[in-house]
CHARMM-style PDB file with segment names, atoms N, HN, CA, C and O in Angstrom:
ATOM      1  N   MET     1      -1.252  40.139  27.521  1.00  0.00      PROA
ATOM      2  CA  MET     1      -0.862  38.919  28.208  1.00  0.00      PROA
ATOM      3  C   MET     1       0.337  39.216  29.098  1.00  0.00      PROA
ATOM      4  O   MET     1       1.337  39.762  28.632  1.00  0.00      PROA
ATOM      5  N   SER     2       0.246  38.874  30.330  1.00  0.00      PROA
ATOM      6  HN  SER     2      -0.566  38.431  30.709  1.00  0.00      PROA
ATOM      7  CA  SER     2       1.311  39.133  31.283  1.00  0.00      PROA
ATOM      8  C   SER     2       2.359  38.027  31.219  1.00  0.00      PROA
ATOM      9  O   SER     2       2.030  36.841  31.213  1.00  0.00      PROA
ATOM     10  N   ARG     3       3.612  38.432  31.173  1.00  0.00      PROA
ATOM     11  HN  ARG     3       3.879  39.395  31.178  1.00  0.00      PROA
ATOM     12  CA  ARG     3       4.710  37.465  31.163  1.00  0.00      PROA
ATOM     13  C   ARG     3       5.331  37.362  32.557  1.00  0.00      PROA
ATOM     14  O   ARG     3       6.516  37.051  32.686  1.00  0.00      PROA
ATOM     15  N   ASP     4       4.564  37.612  33.564  1.00  0.00      PROA
ATOM     16  HN  ASP     4       3.603  37.865  33.460  1.00  0.00      PROA
ATOM     17  CA  ASP     4       5.072  37.593  34.928  1.00  0.00      PROA
ATOM     18  C   ASP     4       4.940  36.181  35.506  1.00  0.00      PROA
ATOM     19  O   ASP     4       4.272  35.975  36.519  1.00  0.00      PROA
ATOM     20  N   THR     5       5.582  35.220  34.853  1.00  0.00      PROA
ATOM     21  HN  THR     5       6.124  35.388  34.030  1.00  0.00      PROA
ATOM     22  CA  THR     5       5.575  33.843  35.329  1.00  0.00      PROA
ATOM     23  C   THR     5       7.001  33.397  35.585  1.00  0.00      PROA
ATOM     24  O   THR     5       7.949  34.140  35.331  1.00  0.00      PROA
ATOM     25  N   LEU     6       7.147  32.208  36.076  1.00  0.00      PROA
ATOM     26  HN  LEU     6       6.377  31.604  36.282  1.00  0.00      PROA
ATOM     27  CA  LEU     6       8.468  31.666  36.370  1.00  0.00      PROA
ATOM     28  C   LEU     6       9.247  31.343  35.101  1.00  0.00      PROA
ATOM     29  O   LEU     6      10.473  31.236  35.143  1.00  0.00      PROA
ATOM     30  N   LEU     7       8.563  31.187  33.984  1.00  0.00      PROA
ATOM     31  HN  LEU     7       7.567  31.274  33.950  1.00  0.00      PROA
ATOM     32  CA  LEU     7       9.219  30.768  32.752  1.00  0.00      PROA
ATOM     33  C   LEU     7       9.912  31.903  32.008  1.00  0.00      PROA
ATOM     34  O   LEU     7      10.671  31.648  31.073  1.00  0.00      PROA
ATOM     35  N   PHE     8       9.668  33.140  32.400  1.00  0.00      PROA
ATOM     36  HN  PHE     8       9.051  33.347  33.160  1.00  0.00      PROA
ATOM     37  CA  PHE     8      10.271  34.284  31.723  1.00  0.00      PROA
ATOM     38  C   PHE     8      10.979  35.166  32.738  1.00  0.00      PROA
ATOM     39  O   PHE     8      10.432  35.436  33.807  1.00  0.00      PROA
ATOM     40  N   PRO     9      12.187  35.619  32.421  1.00  0.00      PROA
ATOM     41  CA  PRO     9      12.869  36.532  33.347  1.00  0.00      PROA
ATOM     42  C   PRO     9      12.170  37.896  33.369  1.00  0.00      PROA
ATOM     43  O   PRO     9      11.686  38.380  32.346  1.00  0.00      PROA
ATOM     44  N   SER    10      12.132  38.489  34.539  1.00  0.00      PROA
ATOM     45  HN  SER    10      12.525  38.096  35.370  1.00  0.00      PROA
ATOM     46  CA  SER    10      11.509  39.809  34.687  1.00  0.00      PROA
ATOM     47  C   SER    10      12.152  40.509  35.875  1.00  0.00      PROA
ATOM     48  O   SER    10      13.129  40.023  36.445  1.00  0.00      PROA
ATOM     49  N   ALA    11      11.600  41.638  36.234  1.00  0.00      PROA
ATOM     50  HN  ALA    11      10.807  42.033  35.771  1.00  0.00      PROA
ATOM     51  CA  ALA    11      12.137  42.388  37.370  1.00  0.00      PROA
ATOM     52  C   ALA    11      11.955  41.618  38.674  1.00  0.00      PROA
ATOM     53  O   ALA    11      12.764  41.744  39.593  1.00  0.00      PROA
ATOM     54  N   THR    12      10.899  40.826  38.751  1.00  0.00      PROA
ATOM     55  HN  THR    12      10.241  40.723  38.004  1.00  0.00      PROA
ATOM     56  CA  THR    12      10.644  40.065  39.978  1.00  0.00      PROA
ATOM     57  C   THR    12      11.151  38.629  39.895  1.00  0.00      PROA
ATOM     58  O   THR    12      11.138  37.905  40.890  1.00  0.00      PROA
ATOM     59  N   ASN    13      11.593  38.222  38.722  1.00  0.00      PROA
ATOM     60  HN  ASN    13      11.604  38.810  37.914  1.00  0.00      PROA
ATOM     61  CA  ASN    13      12.039  36.844  38.522  1.00  0.00      PROA
ATOM     62  C   ASN    13      13.432  36.860  37.902  1.00  0.00      PROA
ATOM     63  O   ASN    13      13.623  37.401  36.813  1.00  0.00      PROA
ATOM     64  N   ALA    14      14.395  36.274  38.584  1.00  0.00      PROA
ATOM     65  HN  ALA    14      14.240  35.835  39.469  1.00  0.00      PROA
ATOM     66  CA  ALA    14      15.776  36.277  38.105  1.00  0.00      PROA
ATOM     67  C   ALA    14      15.936  35.392  36.865  1.00  0.00      PROA
ATOM     68  O   ALA    14      15.165  34.459  36.641  1.00  0.00      PROA
ATOM     69  N   LEU    15      16.951  35.711  36.073  1.00  0.00      PROA
ATOM     70  HN  LEU    15      17.578  36.469  36.255  1.00  0.00      PROA
ATOM     71  CA  LEU    15      17.220  34.957  34.848  1.00  0.00      PROA
ATOM     72  C   LEU    15      17.546  33.498  35.160  1.00  0.00      PROA
ATOM     73  O   LEU    15      17.108  32.600  34.442  1.00  0.00      PROA
ATOM     74  N   TRP    16      18.312  33.256  36.225  1.00  0.00      PROA
ATOM     75  HN  TRP    16      18.669  33.987  36.808  1.00  0.00      PROA
ATOM     76  CA  TRP    16      18.698  31.884  36.532  1.00  0.00      PROA
ATOM     77  C   TRP    16      17.493  31.028  36.893  1.00  0.00      PROA
ATOM     78  O   TRP    16      17.496  29.823  36.639  1.00  0.00      PROA
ATOM     79  N   LYS    17      16.468  31.626  37.478  1.00  0.00      PROA
ATOM     80  HN  LYS    17      16.466  32.604  37.684  1.00  0.00      PROA
ATOM     81  CA  LYS    17      15.259  30.865  37.805  1.00  0.00      PROA
ATOM     82  C   LYS    17      14.515  30.448  36.539  1.00  0.00      PROA
ATOM     83  O   LYS    17      14.005  29.331  36.447  1.00  0.00      PROA
ATOM     84  N   ALA    18      14.458  31.353  35.568  1.00  0.00      PROA
ATOM     85  HN  ALA    18      14.871  32.260  35.643  1.00  0.00      PROA
ATOM     86  CA  ALA    18      13.798  31.023  34.300  1.00  0.00      PROA
ATOM     87  C   ALA    18      14.571  29.934  33.565  1.00  0.00      PROA
ATOM     88  O   ALA    18      13.972  29.006  33.022  1.00  0.00      PROA
ATOM     89  N   ILE    19      15.899  30.043  33.543  1.00  0.00      PROA
ATOM     90  HN  ILE    19      16.386  30.798  33.984  1.00  0.00      PROA
ATOM     91  CA  ILE    19      16.722  29.026  32.884  1.00  0.00      PROA
ATOM     92  C   ILE    19      16.564  27.684  33.585  1.00  0.00      PROA
ATOM     93  O   ILE    19      16.453  26.650  32.926  1.00  0.00      PROA
ATOM     94  N   LEU    20      16.552  27.691  34.899  1.00  0.00      PROA
ATOM     95  HN  LEU    20      16.642  28.531  35.434  1.00  0.00      PROA
ATOM     96  CA  LEU    20      16.372  26.452  35.652  1.00  0.00      PROA
ATOM     97  C   LEU    20      15.001  25.838  35.391  1.00  0.00      PROA
ATOM     98  O   LEU    20      14.885  24.621  35.240  1.00  0.00      PROA
ATOM     99  N   ALA    21      13.970  26.663  35.336  1.00  0.00      PROA
ATOM    100  HN  ALA    21      14.064  27.651  35.458  1.00  0.00      PROA
ATOM    101  CA  ALA    21      12.618  26.153  35.067  1.00  0.00      PROA
ATOM    102  C   ALA    21      12.547  25.514  33.685  1.00  0.00      PROA
ATOM    103  O   ALA    21      12.009  24.417  33.535  1.00  0.00      PROA
ATOM    104  N   TRP    22      13.087  26.193  32.676  1.00  0.00      PROA
ATOM    105  HN  TRP    22      13.524  27.084  32.798  1.00  0.00      PROA
ATOM    106  CA  TRP    22      13.081  25.625  31.318  1.00  0.00      PROA
ATOM    107  C   TRP    22      13.920  24.352  31.255  1.00  0.00      PROA
ATOM    108  O   TRP    22      13.551  23.399  30.569  1.00  0.00      PROA
ATOM    109  N   GLY    23      15.044  24.333  31.965  1.00  0.00      PROA
ATOM    110  HN  GLY    23      15.344  25.108  32.522  1.00  0.00      PROA
ATOM    111  CA  GLY    23      15.881  23.136  31.987  1.00  0.00      PROA
ATOM    112  C   GLY    23      15.165  21.946  32.610  1.00  0.00      PROA
ATOM    113  O   GLY    23      15.254  20.828  32.103  1.00  0.00      PROA
ATOM    114  N   LEU    24      14.458  22.184  33.705  1.00  0.00      PROA
ATOM    115  HN  LEU    24      14.385  23.092  34.117  1.00  0.00      PROA
ATOM    116  CA  LEU    24      13.717  21.097  34.354  1.00  0.00      PROA
ATOM    117  C   LEU    24      12.573  20.592  33.483  1.00  0.00      PROA
ATOM    118  O   LEU    24      12.319  19.389  33.414  1.00  0.00      PROA
ATOM    119  N   ILE    25      11.887  21.513  32.823  1.00  0.00      PROA
ATOM    120  HN  ILE    25      12.093  22.490  32.879  1.00  0.00      PROA
ATOM    121  CA  ILE    25      10.809  21.106  31.915  1.00  0.00      PROA
ATOM    122  C   ILE    25      11.372  20.275  30.770  1.00  0.00      PROA
ATOM    123  O   ILE    25      10.817  19.234  30.417  1.00  0.00      PROA
ATOM    124  N   THR    26      12.481  20.740  30.189  1.00  0.00      PROA
ATOM    125  HN  THR    26      12.932  21.586  30.476  1.00  0.00      PROA
ATOM    126  CA  THR    26      13.107  20.024  29.077  1.00  0.00      PROA
ATOM    127  C   THR    26      13.582  18.646  29.505  1.00  0.00      PROA
ATOM    128  O   THR    26      13.363  17.667  28.792  1.00  0.00      PROA
ATOM    129  N   LEU    27      14.226  18.559  30.650  1.00  0.00      PROA
ATOM    130  HN  LEU    27      14.405  19.354  31.229  1.00  0.00      PROA
ATOM    131  CA  LEU    27      14.715  17.275  31.146  1.00  0.00      PROA
ATOM    132  C   LEU    27      13.567  16.312  31.416  1.00  0.00      PROA
ATOM    133  O   LEU    27      13.645  15.137  31.059  1.00  0.00      PROA
ATOM    134  N   THR    28      12.515  16.797  32.036  1.00  0.00      PROA
ATOM    135  HN  THR    28      12.452  17.752  32.326  1.00  0.00      PROA
ATOM    136  CA  THR    28      11.356  15.953  32.334  1.00  0.00      PROA
ATOM    137  C   THR    28      10.713  15.427  31.061  1.00  0.00      PROA
ATOM    138  O   THR    28      10.416  14.236  30.958  1.00  0.00      PROA
ATOM    139  N   LEU    29      10.499  16.304  30.097  1.00  0.00      PROA
ATOM    140  HN  LEU    29      10.740  17.271  30.181  1.00  0.00      PROA
ATOM    141  CA  LEU    29       9.881  15.873  28.839  1.00  0.00      PROA
ATOM    142  C   LEU    29      10.776  14.918  28.058  1.00  0.00      PROA
ATOM    143  O   LEU    29      10.281  13.984  27.428  1.00  0.00      PROA
ATOM    144  N   THR    30      12.095  15.143  28.091  1.00  0.00      PROA
ATOM    145  HN  THR    30      12.498  15.902  28.603  1.00  0.00      PROA
ATOM    146  CA  THR    30      13.024  14.258  27.394  1.00  0.00      PROA
ATOM    147  C   THR    30      12.970  12.853  27.972  1.00  0.00      PROA
ATOM    148  O   THR    30      12.899  11.877  27.225  1.00  0.00      PROA
ATOM    149  N   VAL    31      13.002  12.742  29.286  1.00  0.00      PROA
ATOM    150  HN  VAL    31      13.059  13.534  29.893  1.00  0.00      PROA
ATOM    151  CA  VAL    31      12.945  11.425  29.930  1.00  0.00      PROA
ATOM    152  C   VAL    31      11.603  10.754  29.652  1.00  0.00      PROA
ATOM    153  O   VAL    31      11.555   9.560  29.356  1.00  0.00      PROA
ATOM    154  N   LEU    32      10.532  11.502  29.743  1.00  0.00      PROA
ATOM    155  HN  LEU    32      10.570  12.472  29.984  1.00  0.00      PROA
ATOM    156  CA  LEU    32       9.202  10.953  29.487  1.00  0.00      PROA
ATOM    157  C   LEU    32       9.075  10.449  28.048  1.00  0.00      PROA
ATOM    158  O   LEU    32       8.591   9.340  27.823  1.00  0.00      PROA
ATOM    159  N   VAL    33       9.499  11.241  27.090  1.00  0.00      PROA
ATOM    160  HN  VAL    33       9.893  12.142  27.273  1.00  0.00      PROA
ATOM    161  CA  VAL    33       9.410  10.842  25.682  1.00  0.00      PROA
ATOM    162  C   VAL    33      10.312   9.645  25.402  1.00  0.00      PROA
ATOM    163  O   VAL    33       9.948   8.781  24.604  1.00  0.00      PROA
ATOM    164  N   PHE    34      11.481   9.576  26.039  1.00  0.00      PROA
ATOM    165  HN  PHE    34      11.776  10.278  26.687  1.00  0.00      PROA
ATOM    166  CA  PHE    34      12.376   8.436  25.853  1.00  0.00      PROA
ATOM    167  C   PHE    34      11.693   7.134  26.259  1.00  0.00      PROA
ATOM    168  O   PHE    34      11.711   6.161  25.504  1.00  0.00      PROA
ATOM    169  N   PHE    35      11.093   7.110  27.440  1.00  0.00      PROA
ATOM    170  HN  PHE    35      11.078   7.900  28.053  1.00  0.00      PROA
ATOM    171  CA  PHE    35      10.473   5.879  27.908  1.00  0.00      PROA
ATOM    172  C   PHE    35       9.202   5.533  27.133  1.00  0.00      PROA
ATOM    173  O   PHE    35       8.925   4.357  26.899  1.00  0.00      PROA
ATOM    174  N   VAL    36       8.437   6.529  26.737  1.00  0.00      PROA
ATOM    175  HN  VAL    36       8.661   7.484  26.927  1.00  0.00      PROA
ATOM    176  CA  VAL    36       7.251   6.263  25.914  1.00  0.00      PROA
ATOM    177  C   VAL    36       7.677   5.709  24.559  1.00  0.00      PROA
ATOM    178  O   VAL    36       7.055   4.777  24.050  1.00  0.00      PROA
ATOM    179  N   ASN    37       8.725   6.271  23.973  1.00  0.00      PROA
ATOM    180  HN  ASN    37       9.230   7.028  24.387  1.00  0.00      PROA
ATOM    181  CA  ASN    37       9.229   5.794  22.692  1.00  0.00      PROA
ATOM    182  C   ASN    37       9.762   4.367  22.807  1.00  0.00      PROA
ATOM    183  O   ASN    37       9.518   3.538  21.931  1.00  0.00      PROA
ATOM    184  N   LYS    38      10.484   4.084  23.881  1.00  0.00      PROA
ATOM    185  HN  LYS    38      10.682   4.757  24.593  1.00  0.00      PROA
ATOM    186  CA  LYS    38      11.014   2.737  24.106  1.00  0.00      PROA
ATOM    187  C   LYS    38       9.871   1.730  24.240  1.00  0.00      PROA
ATOM    188  O   LYS    38       9.931   0.647  23.659  1.00  0.00      PROA
ATOM    189  N   TRP    39       8.841   2.075  24.995  1.00  0.00      PROA
ATOM    190  HN  TRP    39       8.792   2.955  25.467  1.00  0.00      PROA
ATOM    191  CA  TRP    39       7.686   1.195  25.167  1.00  0.00      PROA
ATOM    192  C   TRP    39       6.950   0.993  23.845  1.00  0.00      PROA
ATOM    193  O   TRP    39       6.570  -0.128  23.506  1.00  0.00      PROA
ATOM    194  N   LEU    40       6.753   2.076  23.105  1.00  0.00      PROA
ATOM    195  HN  LEU    40       7.061   2.986  23.381  1.00  0.00      PROA
ATOM    196  CA  LEU    40       6.009   1.993  21.852  1.00  0.00      PROA
ATOM    197  C   LEU    40       6.749   1.157  20.812  1.00  0.00      PROA
ATOM    198  O   LEU    40       6.127   0.357  20.113  1.00  0.00      PROA
ATOM    199  N   LEU    41       8.061   1.326  20.698  1.00  0.00      PROA
ATOM    200  HN  LEU    41       8.566   1.976  21.266  1.00  0.00      PROA
ATOM    201  CA  LEU    41       8.827   0.524  19.742  1.00  0.00      PROA
ATOM    202  C   LEU    41       8.798  -0.952  20.111  1.00  0.00      PROA
ATOM    203  O   LEU    41       8.715  -1.809  19.231  1.00  0.00      PROA
ATOM    204  N   ASP    42       8.866  -1.256  21.404  1.00  0.00      PROA
ATOM    205  HN  ASP    42       8.934  -0.560  22.119  1.00  0.00      PROA
ATOM    206  CA  ASP    42       8.775  -2.652  21.818  1.00  0.00      PROA
ATOM    207  C   ASP    42       7.393  -3.212  21.519  1.00  0.00      PROA
ATOM    208  O   ASP    42       7.262  -4.366  21.111  1.00  0.00      PROA
ATOM    209  N   LYS    43       6.368  -2.405  21.720  1.00  0.00      PROA
ATOM    210  HN  LYS    43       6.474  -1.468  22.051  1.00  0.00      PROA
ATOM    211  CA  LYS    43       5.004  -2.854  21.438  1.00  0.00      PROA
ATOM    212  C   LYS    43       4.805  -3.098  19.945  1.00  0.00      PROA
ATOM    213  O   LYS    43       4.148  -4.065  19.559  1.00  0.00      PROA
ATOM    214  N   LEU    44       5.359  -2.240  19.114  1.00  0.00      PROA
ATOM    215  HN  LEU    44       5.892  -1.454  19.428  1.00  0.00      PROA
ATOM    216  CA  LEU    44       5.167  -2.367  17.671  1.00  0.00      PROA
ATOM    217  C   LEU    44       6.043  -3.456  17.052  1.00  0.00      PROA
ATOM    218  O   LEU    44       5.572  -4.233  16.221  1.00  0.00      PROA
ATOM    219  N   TYR    45       7.326  -3.516  17.456  1.00  0.00      PROA
ATOM    220  HN  TYR    45       7.709  -2.885  18.131  1.00  0.00      PROA
ATOM    221  CA  TYR    45       8.278  -4.383  16.771  1.00  0.00      PROA
ATOM    222  C   TYR    45       8.914  -5.444  17.658  1.00  0.00      PROA
ATOM    223  O   TYR    45       9.717  -6.241  17.173  1.00  0.00      PROA
ATOM    224  N   GLY    46       8.579  -5.476  18.934  1.00  0.00      PROA
ATOM    225  HN  GLY    46       7.927  -4.829  19.328  1.00  0.00      PROA
ATOM    226  CA  GLY    46       9.246  -6.385  19.864  1.00  0.00      PROA
ATOM    227  C   GLY    46       9.105  -7.847  19.506  1.00  0.00      PROA
ATOM    228  O   GLY    46      10.102  -8.568  19.488  1.00  0.00      PROA
ATOM    229  N   ASN    47       7.886  -8.314  19.216  1.00  0.00      PROA
ATOM    230  HN  ASN    47       7.076  -7.728  19.230  1.00  0.00      PROA
ATOM    231  CA  ASN    47       7.686  -9.721  18.882  1.00  0.00      PROA
ATOM    232  C   ASN    47       8.409 -10.093  17.602  1.00  0.00      PROA
ATOM    233  O   ASN    47       8.982 -11.179  17.512  1.00  0.00      PROA
ATOM    234  N   HSD    48       8.394  -9.223  16.621  1.00  0.00      PROA
ATOM    235  HN  HSD    48       7.929  -8.341  16.693  1.00  0.00      PROA
ATOM    236  CA  HSD    48       9.062  -9.504  15.354  1.00  0.00      PROA
ATOM    237  C   HSD    48      10.570  -9.624  15.549  1.00  0.00      PROA
ATOM    238  O   HSD    48      11.201 -10.518  14.985  1.00  0.00      PROA
ATOM    239  N   ILE    49      11.142  -8.738  16.335  1.00  0.00      PROA
ATOM    240  HN  ILE    49      10.629  -8.011  16.793  1.00  0.00      PROA
ATOM    241  CA  ILE    49      12.581  -8.780  16.584  1.00  0.00      PROA
ATOM    242  C   ILE    49      12.946 -10.043  17.346  1.00  0.00      PROA
ATOM    243  O   ILE    49      13.961 -10.669  17.041  1.00  0.00      PROA
ATOM    244  N   ARG    50      12.146 -10.431  18.328  1.00  0.00      PROA
ATOM    245  HN  ARG    50      11.322  -9.922  18.576  1.00  0.00      PROA
ATOM    246  CA  ARG    50      12.436 -11.657  19.079  1.00  0.00      PROA
ATOM    247  C   ARG    50      12.356 -12.888  18.179  1.00  0.00      PROA
ATOM    248  O   ARG    50      13.181 -13.794  18.296  1.00  0.00      PROA
ATOM    249  N   LYS    51      11.371 -12.927  17.282  1.00  0.00      PROA
ATOM    250  HN  LYS    51      10.701 -12.191  17.187  1.00  0.00      PROA
ATOM    251  CA  LYS    51      11.261 -14.053  16.348  1.00  0.00      PROA
ATOM    252  C   LYS    51      12.455 -14.103  15.407  1.00  0.00      PROA
ATOM    253  O   LYS    51      12.991 -15.178  15.138  1.00  0.00      PROA
ATOM    254  N   LEU    52      12.873 -12.951  14.907  1.00  0.00      PROA
ATOM    255  HN  LEU    52      12.438 -12.077  15.125  1.00  0.00      PROA
ATOM    256  CA  LEU    52      14.031 -12.912  14.013  1.00  0.00      PROA
ATOM    257  C   LEU    52      15.305 -13.339  14.731  1.00  0.00      PROA
ATOM    258  O   LEU    52      16.136 -14.032  14.145  1.00  0.00      PROA
ATOM    259  N   ARG    53      15.472 -12.943  15.977  1.00  0.00      PROA
ATOM    260  HN  ARG    53      14.797 -12.381  16.453  1.00  0.00      PROA
ATOM    261  CA  ARG    53      16.651 -13.374  16.743  1.00  0.00      PROA
ATOM    262  C   ARG    53      16.631 -14.880  16.979  1.00  0.00      PROA
ATOM    263  O   ARG    53      17.677 -15.527  16.928  1.00  0.00      PROA
ATOM    264  N   LEU    54      15.450 -15.446  17.237  1.00  0.00      PROA
ATOM    265  HN  LEU    54      14.601 -14.920  17.279  1.00  0.00      PROA
ATOM    266  CA  LEU    54      15.327 -16.886  17.420  1.00  0.00      PROA
ATOM    267  C   LEU    54      15.690 -17.618  16.136  1.00  0.00      PROA
ATOM    268  O   LEU    54      16.422 -18.607  16.168  1.00  0.00      PROA
ATOM    269  N   ILE    55      15.184 -17.140  15.018  1.00  0.00      PROA
ATOM    270  HN  ILE    55      14.589 -16.337  14.992  1.00  0.00      PROA
ATOM    271  CA  ILE    55      15.503 -17.759  13.727  1.00  0.00      PROA
ATOM    272  C   ILE    55      16.995 -17.641  13.444  1.00  0.00      PROA
ATOM    273  O   ILE    55      17.607 -18.596  12.967  1.00  0.00      PROA
ATOM    274  N   LEU    56      17.582 -16.500  13.727  1.00  0.00      PROA
ATOM    275  HN  LEU    56      17.084 -15.724  14.115  1.00  0.00      PROA
ATOM    276  CA  LEU    56      19.009 -16.301  13.504  1.00  0.00      PROA
ATOM    277  C   LEU    56      19.840 -17.224  14.382  1.00  0.00      PROA
ATOM    278  O   LEU    56      20.839 -17.774  13.920  1.00  0.00      PROA
ATOM    279  N   SER    57      19.449 -17.405  15.633  1.00  0.00      PROA
ATOM    280  HN  SER    57      18.637 -16.959  16.009  1.00  0.00      PROA
ATOM    281  CA  SER    57      20.202 -18.305  16.515  1.00  0.00      PROA
ATOM    282  C   SER    57      20.051 -19.754  16.071  1.00  0.00      PROA
ATOM    283  O   SER    57      20.993 -20.535  16.200  1.00  0.00      PROA
ATOM    284  N   GLU    58      18.880 -20.128  15.550  1.00  0.00      PROA
ATOM    285  HN  GLU    58      18.115 -19.493  15.445  1.00  0.00      PROA
ATOM    286  CA  GLU    58      18.700 -21.483  15.032  1.00  0.00      PROA
ATOM    287  C   GLU    58      19.556 -21.705  13.797  1.00  0.00      PROA
ATOM    288  O   GLU    58      20.123 -22.784  13.625  1.00  0.00      PROA
ATOM    289  N   MET    59      19.657 -20.708  12.942  1.00  0.00      PROA
ATOM    290  HN  MET    59      19.197 -19.831  13.083  1.00  0.00      PROA
ATOM    291  CA  MET    59      20.476 -20.833  11.741  1.00  0.00      PROA
ATOM    292  C   MET    59      21.956 -20.889  12.092  1.00  0.00      PROA
ATOM    293  O   MET    59      22.715 -21.600  11.434  1.00  0.00      PROA
ATOM    294  N   SER    60      22.378 -20.157  13.109  1.00  0.00      PROA
ATOM    295  HN  SER    60      21.761 -19.579  13.644  1.00  0.00      PROA
ATOM    296  CA  SER    60      23.784 -20.167  13.517  1.00  0.00      PROA
ATOM    297  C   SER    60      24.149 -21.475  14.200  1.00  0.00      PROA
ATOM    298  O   SER    60      25.308 -21.888  14.161  1.00  0.00      PROA
ATOM    299  N   GLY    61      23.186 -22.128  14.819  1.00  0.00      PROA
ATOM    300  HN  GLY    61      22.244 -21.792  14.851  1.00  0.00      PROA
ATOM    301  CA  GLY    61      23.444 -23.372  15.535  1.00  0.00      PROA
ATOM    302  C   GLY    61      23.586 -24.574  14.620  1.00  0.00      PROA
ATOM    303  O   GLY    61      24.099 -25.608  15.046  1.00  0.00      PROA
ATOM    304  N   GLU    62      23.152 -24.467  13.396  1.00  0.00      PROA
ATOM    305  HN  GLU    62      22.735 -23.626  13.050  1.00  0.00      PROA
ATOM    306  CA  GLU    62      23.210 -25.616  12.480  1.00  0.00      PROA
ATOM    307  C   GLU    62      24.567 -25.800  11.880  1.00  0.00      PROA
ATOM    308  OT1 GLU    62      24.773 -26.722  11.091  1.00  0.00      PROA
TER     309      GLU     62
END
């Protein structure tokens, strides 16, 4: 298997390019997973949390 890609440093590929490529991949995946996780948690628990906040505000208002 040839490691002559941008993701691995080699004679034709500088170390800083490999580090930059891994950094961009990591940053992209982190942002993507953050927003997917935020959407999924709202989908799973959003209505329940809103109902609990409404009940709590009604109890505080009495």
